[in-house]
N, C-alpha and C positions, 0 to 999 in steps of 0.2 A: 772196256768201259773205264773211265777215269775214276780213281778212288778219291772222293773228296777229303777223306781223312789224311791222305798223303799230299794233298795239294797245299802249296804255299804261295803267298803273295810276296814277291820280292820288292825291296825298297832300293831305289837307285843309289849306288855308292857315291856318285858325285854330288848327291843332294843330302847326304847324311847330316852334314852340319846344319843345313836349313831345317830339316825335319826335327832335329833336336831343339833348334831355336823356337820352333812352333809349339813345342811341348813344355819347355822349361820357362821359368819365370824368375826374375830377380827378387820378387817379393816372397819372403818366407811364408811357407804354408799355402802357397798358391801355385797354380800351373800356368802355362802360357796360353796361347790361343786355343789349344786343344789338350785334352787329357791323355789321349792314347795315340799310338802310331796308326792304328786302325782309322781313327777319326781324321788324321792328317791325310792319309791316303784316299779316303772317300771324298773329302772336301776337294783335294787337289785334282782327283779324277773328274769331278763335276766341273771344276774350273777349266780344266784342259778340254773336256768334251764340249762345253759351251763355246769355247774359243776355237774349237776344231783343231786343237794343237796336240798332236800325237808325237811322242818322242821315244822310240824304243831304246832300250839300253841293254848292255851285256854285263857290266860290273854291278853286282848286287851286294847289298849290305843287310845282314840279319833279316831273314824273311819273317813274315807273319803267318801263322797257321790259318788255313781257310776257315776253320771252325770259329776262330776269333773274329775274322773279317765279317762273317755273316751273322754273328751273334748280336744282332740289333735290327731294328725296324728299317726296312727298305734297302739294306746294303746289297743283298743278292739281287734284288730287282734293279738297282742302279747298275750293277755290273752287267746284268743281262741286257738292259736297255742300251748301254754303251756298245756292247758287242753286236747286238742286232742292228743298231743304227750304223755302225761301222761297216758291217758286212752286207746288210740287206737280206740276209739269209736266215730264215727261221730255224733252220737245222743247226745253227750255231748254238742253240739253246739245249741241244741234246746233251745228256749227261757225259757222254764220251768226249765231248768237245769242251769240257770245263777248262782244260789247260789253255786252249785258244782264247776263251773268254777272259781268263786271268791275264794272259799276256797283253791283250787289247786294253784291259783295265789298267795294267801297270804302265803302258805307254801313255795313256791319257793322264794318269796321275803324275808321271814324270813331266809331261807337257805343262800341267797345272803348276807343278812345283817351280818350273822355270818361269812361268808367268808371275808367280808370287815373288820369286827372287828378283826378277827384273823390276817389278813395281817397287819393291823395297829399296833397291839401289837407285832407281830413277827419281823417287820422291823422298828419299831418306826416311823411310818409315820403319817402325819396329814390326816384328812379325804380327803382333796383335792389330796394329793399325792397318797393315796390308790386308789382313783377313776381313777386318771391319769394312774397309773401303771396297773390297771386291763384293762383299755381301750386300752392302748398301747400294752399290752400283747396279747389281742384278735386281734387287728389289725395286729400285726406281724404274729400271727398264721394264720389268714385269708390270708395274703399275701403269706405266705409260702405254704399254701394249694393250692392257685390259681396257683402259679408257678409250683408246682408239677403236677397239672392237665394239664397245658398247655405246660410243657416242653416236647420236642420231645423225643421219645425213640430212642436212638442212634442205637440200634440193628436193629430197623425197618428201620431207614434211610439207614443204610449200605445195608440191603437187597434190598431196593428200588433202590439204586444206583448200585447194583450188586457188592458190595465190600465185601460180606460175604465169 
């Protein structure tokens, strides 16, 4: 059985500079797009998962303790969801497979970090602007999907009213 207390979430070494940029700010007394490494990793994993971009890595930079990662609403559930969606195997949620779930999460976080980095370079954005753009884009996509799901089918309405 995997010991959650000894589990660590690795940060990709080649993304260390970007991760720092997502946390720091040039404004005195403020932070960047995120306050913690945990928040950067969770957001990045969600971005990577949404884009289906998984990028495993071997070189790690300063890990984050599991207890810190899951110390917040929805973090462990997000990690479990990503692992289950990747494997299609409910057994991946077993406690002894925690290391596997963590590696899957790390891969999607790394993929998300690459997406953020590419967006910043392509559109000359600051880290905060890139996070804002990705968040706004997703919210608009969700709103559009919701409208499409709830929009009435005019043909069905016509039939129901006897207008066909």
